C-alpha positions as CSV (number, residue, x, y, z in Angstrom):
1,M,4.2,5.7,-20.9
2,T,4.4,6.7,-24.5
3,D,1.5,8.0,-26.6
4,S,1.5,4.6,-28.5
5,E,0.7,2.7,-25.3
6,E,-3.1,2.4,-24.9
7,L,-4.5,1.3,-21.6
8,R,-7.4,-1.1,-21.5
9,D,-10.4,-0.1,-19.4
10,D,-9.2,-2.5,-16.6
11,E,-5.7,-1.0,-16.5
12,I,-3.9,2.0,-15.1
13,H,-0.3,3.2,-15.4
14,C,0.9,2.3,-11.9
15,Q,2.7,5.1,-10.0
16,R,4.7,2.6,-8.0
17,C,6.0,0.1,-10.6
18,D,5.7,2.6,-13.6
19,A,4.0,0.1,-15.8
20,P,0.6,-0.5,-17.3
21,R,-1.1,-3.0,-15.0
22,P,-4.5,-4.2,-13.9
23,R,-6.4,-1.7,-11.8
24,L,-8.0,-2.5,-8.4
25,E,-11.7,-3.4,-8.9
26,K,-12.7,-1.1,-6.0
27,P,-11.0,1.3,-3.6
28,P,-9.4,-0.5,-0.7
29,F,-10.6,2.1,1.8
30,R,-13.9,4.0,1.9
31,N,-12.2,7.4,1.9
32,E,-10.1,9.7,-0.3
33,R,-7.0,7.6,0.3
34,G,-8.8,4.5,-1.0
35,T,-9.9,6.3,-4.2
36,T,-6.3,7.7,-4.7
37,I,-4.9,4.2,-4.4
38,Q,-7.4,2.8,-6.9
39,E,-6.5,5.5,-9.4
40,R,-2.7,5.2,-9.0
41,I,-1.7,1.7,-7.7
42,C,-2.1,-1.5,-9.6
43,R,-3.4,-4.8,-8.2
44,I,0.1,-6.3,-8.2
45,C,1.6,-3.5,-6.1
46,W,-1.4,-3.5,-3.8
47,G,-0.9,-7.2,-3.2
48,E,2.8,-6.6,-2.4
49,W,1.7,-3.9,0.0
50,L,-0.7,-6.3,1.8
51,Q,2.2,-8.8,2.3
52,H,4.4,-6.0,3.7
53,Q,1.5,-4.8,5.9
54,T,1.2,-8.4,7.3
55,L,4.9,-8.3,8.2
56,L,4.5,-5.0,10.0
57,I,1.5,-6.2,11.9
58,N,3.1,-9.5,12.9
59,H,6.6,-8.2,13.8
60,Y,5.4,-5.1,15.7
61,G,2.4,-6.8,17.3
62,L,0.0,-4.2,15.9
63,D,-3.7,-4.4,16.4
64,P,-5.4,-2.9,13.3
65,R,-8.4,-2.0,15.5
66,D,-6.2,0.3,17.6
67,P,-6.2,3.9,16.4
68,K,-2.4,4.4,16.9
69,S,-1.7,1.1,15.0
70,R,-4.0,2.2,12.1
71,E,-2.3,5.6,12.0
72,F,1.1,3.9,11.7
73,L,-0.2,1.6,9.0
74,Y,-1.8,4.4,7.0
75,S,1.4,6.4,7.2
76,Q,3.2,3.5,5.7
77,V,0.6,3.2,2.9
78,D,1.2,6.9,2.1
79,E,5.0,6.5,2.1
80,V,5.3,3.1,0.4
81,L,2.6,3.3,-2.2
82,L,1.8,7.0,-2.7
83,G,5.2,8.5,-1.6
84,D,8.8,7.8,-2.4
85,G,8.4,4.0,-1.9
86,K,10.6,3.9,1.3
87,A,9.2,1.2,3.5
88,E,9.5,1.0,7.3
89,Q,12.2,-1.5,7.9
90,V,11.0,-4.4,9.9
91,D,13.1,-4.8,13.0
92,T,12.5,-8.4,14.0
93,S,14.4,-8.0,17.3
94,K,11.3,-6.0,18.5
95,E,8.8,-8.6,17.5
96,G,5.6,-8.2,19.5
97,T,7.2,-5.7,22.0
98,I,6.2,-2.4,20.6
99,E,3.9,-0.5,22.9
100,W,1.5,2.0,21.2
């Protein structure tokens, strides 16, 4: 972002897409990870993450209430949104057969 680019109050410079975009209205989680996402990730990239998360849940048969499933999903949030952007590749041959 250049000095001449001014962000509106409802925008951030998104870490993931490297562009000024609308910010999330509130943190998606009630913890430090949620605050970090709100400060660094735009609404558009968060929406893309939610689609990717749905693929992971459906293809791997994850139960978001299960601690091991949540741990896996949180690690993906950290890698995809806050890390280097590398996503877990969805292996559709294992659909619904992963045991946690």
